N, C-alpha and C positions, 0 to 999 in steps of 0.2 A: 422444176422451179424450187421445189423443197430442198434439193441438193445445193443449189446456189445460195439459198438463204442460210442453210446450216454452215456452209463453208464461210460465208461472210461473217457469221457470228463467231465461228472458231478463230478466224483471222483477227477479229477485234479483241478476242480474249488473249491472244498471244502477243500483245503489244510490247512485252518486255518490262513493263512497269509492274512493280510489286506493290500492292496496296496493303497496308496494315490496318486492320480494323480493331480498334480498342473497345473492349466491352467494359463499361464502368464496373468497378468492383464494389463489393458491399462496403458500407461505411466501417471504419475501424471500430473495433469493440472498445468500450470504455476501459481505460487502464486505471488501476488503483493509483492513488497519489504516490509520488516518490517518497521513499523513507526520509524522515527528518534527519539531517546530519547530526552527528554527535556534538556535544558542546565542546568548546575550546579545550584542548588537552585530551579529548576522547572519552574520558570517564567523568561520571557525575560524582561529586563528593557526597559524603554521608550527610553533610549539612544541607546541601541542595535537595537530596533525596528526602530528608526530614521535612523540608518546606513543602515538597510535592505531597508527601504523605499527610502533612498537616492540613492541606487544602482538600484532598480527595478521600482520605481514609480515616482520619482520626475521629471524625464525628461518630463513627460506629465502632471503631477499634481503639477507643480512648485508653484503656488499661492493658493493651496487648504488650506482652514482654518483648516482642520483636521490634518495637518502636525505640527501644532504649539504646541499642548499640549496633554498629555495623555487622558484627558477627551474627547476632541474633536475627537481623533483617535478612542477611544472606542465607541463613539456615532455615528461614521460614518458607512458606509456600507463596510468598508475595510475588516472586518473579514469575512463576508459572501462571498464577491467577491474573497477573497483569498482562502477560503475553497472550493468554487465551481470551482476554476481554471479559472474564467473569467478575473481575473487580475493577472499578466499582461496578456493582450490578446495574442492569438496565433501569431498575425502578429507583435508583439513587437520585436524590435531588441535584446532586453535583455530577456533571458529566466531565470525564477526563478526555481531553483532546489528544490527538496523535502526538503533538510535540511534547506534552507533559508525560505521556505514556512512554515515549522513546527516551526522554531524559531519565525517567525512573529506571527503565530497563538498562540504561547505560551505567547505572550504579553497579549492577550485578556483573 
């Protein structure tokens, strides 16, 4: 009797149909927001960079020599500090958003 039952079960398994069992995957990990596209023309002008600096930097760096001309700004540490998010600092009353940060970085 057991042999008949086993044979019947095996015959049922070999019906020729292939069943695909899908296992739900883990939810996708959160992705960082896409980078902000560069402004028209690709580069940020010194005048626009000065406006950004005036909004986010000048309250603490009022008399900094790197604010005066494009060469001084490019020679300063502003690019690195903007890229690594150390400026403006976390305790600054003014928070620089990603779009403004990217526009300033596009100056360099």
